[in-house]
C-alpha positions in Angstrom: -50.5 3.9 39.6 -46.9 4.2 41.1 -45.4 2.6 38.0 -47.3 4.9 35.7 -46.1 8.0 37.7 -42.5 6.6 37.7 -42.6 6.0 34.0 -43.9 9.6 33.4 -41.1 11.1 35.6 -38.4 9.1 33.6 -39.9 10.3 30.3 -40.1 13.9 31.5 -36.5 13.9 32.8 -35.2 12.4 29.6 -37.0 15.0 27.4 -35.9 17.9 29.5 -32.3 16.8 29.6 -32.3 16.6 25.9 -34.0 20.0 25.5 -31.3 21.8 27.4 -29.0 21.6 24.4 -30.3 23.5 21.4 -27.3 22.6 19.4 -27.1 19.0 20.0 -25.6 17.1 17.2 -24.4 13.6 16.7 -20.6 13.8 16.5 -19.1 12.1 13.4 -15.6 11.3 12.8 -14.1 13.0 9.8 -11.4 11.1 7.9 -8.8 13.3 6.4 -7.2 12.4 3.2 -3.5 12.2 2.9 -1.5 15.1 1.4 0.2 14.4 -1.9 3.6 15.9 -2.8 4.1 15.8 -6.6 7.5 15.9 -8.1 8.9 17.1 -4.7 7.6 20.7 -5.3 3.7 20.7 -5.6 1.4 20.0 -2.6 -2.1 18.8 -3.4 -4.9 16.6 -2.3 -5.2 12.9 -3.0 -8.2 13.5 -5.3 -5.8 15.3 -7.6 -4.2 12.0 -8.6 -7.7 10.8 -9.8 -7.7 13.5 -12.5 -4.4 12.3 -13.9 -4.2 9.5 -16.4 -2.6 6.4 -14.9 0.0 6.2 -17.6 1.3 9.7 -16.7 2.1 8.5 -13.1 5.7 7.4 -13.2 6.1 6.6 -9.5 3.9 6.5 -6.4 5.1 6.0 -2.8 2.9 5.8 0.2 4.3 6.8 3.7 1.8 5.9 6.4 3.9 7.3 9.3 5.6 10.2 7.6 4.7 13.7 8.9 4.1 16.6 6.5 5.6 19.0 9.0 6.6 19.1 12.6 4.8 22.5 13.1 1.1 22.6 13.5 -1.1 25.6 14.1 -4.0 23.7 15.8 -2.7 21.4 18.4 -6.0 19.8 18.9 -6.1 18.7 15.3 -2.7 17.0 15.1 -3.4 13.9 13.0 -0.9 12.3 10.7 -2.7 10.6 7.9 0.4 10.0 5.8 1.9 11.3 2.7 1.8 10.3 -0.8 4.8 11.1 -2.9 4.3 11.0 -6.7 6.4 11.6 -9.7 4.3 12.4 -12.7 4.7 13.6 -16.3 1.7 16.0 -16.3 1.4 19.7 -16.1 -0.4 21.0 -12.9 -1.6 24.5 -12.2 -0.2 25.8 -9.0 0.2 28.9 -6.8 3.5 29.9 -5.2 3.7 30.8 -1.5 5.0 34.3 -2.7 1.9 34.8 -5.0 -0.5 33.8 -2.2 1.1 36.1 0.4 1.2 39.1 -2.0 -2.4 38.5 -3.1 -3.4 38.9 0.5 -1.2 41.9 1.2 1.3 40.1 3.3 5.1 40.0 3.2 6.1 37.5 0.5 8.3 35.6 2.9 5.6 35.0 5.5 4.9 31.4 6.4 2.1 29.5 4.6 0.3 26.5 6.2 -1.6 23.7 4.5 -4.4 22.3 6.6 -2.7 23.7 9.6 0.8 22.3 8.9 3.7 24.6 8.0 5.2 24.3 4.6 8.8 24.0 5.6 10.3 24.5 2.2 9.8 27.9 0.5 10.3 26.3 -3.0 7.2 24.1 -2.6 3.9 25.2 -4.3 0.2 24.5 -3.8 -2.0 22.9 -6.5 -4.6 25.4 -7.6 -7.2 22.6 -8.1 -6.8 21.3 -4.6 -7.5 24.6 -2.8 -10.9 24.8 -1.3 -10.3 27.8 1.1 -7.7 30.2 2.4 -7.9 31.8 5.8 -5.8 34.7 6.9 -4.6 34.2 10.5 -3.6 37.5 12.1 -0.6 37.7 14.4 -1.6 37.1 18.0 1.8 36.4 19.7 0.3 33.1 20.8 0.2 30.9 17.6 2.1 33.3 15.3 4.1 36.4 15.6 3.2 37.7 12.2 0.2 37.1 9.9 0.1 33.8 8.1 -2.1 32.0 5.6 -3.7 28.6 6.1 -4.6 26.9 2.8 -7.3 24.3 3.1 -7.1 21.5 0.6 -9.4 18.6 0.1 
């Protein structure tokens, strides 16, 4: 009888502990894809290369340890997944940083981030096909002093 009562108590405690969290999820690790810089001016996702015919790719360099930028908006998400540098003979549709800022009503010279990393060169553009979302981050004097855009790419 004691073992049955002990078993019942363990089962009850186990169920009530799990029931305390309504949002319990199994955490999964998300693997981020490296950022691709095409012809030194266009920033895109690695899936963009799959859409280009192999004979149009002139050169492809992989840098596992290279950082996209030294400045990151989200310190908890600092992960360096490497960079792919590609030289291609193919036309890619892109949006300039000025176009994105003016579309969102910001000063054209405001900073633009890609996946939380600052685009350090104003002459770099973002591939239109790689953009999956854009968030407007308002100035909070903590992360940024003026509003900025964070472009999410695949």
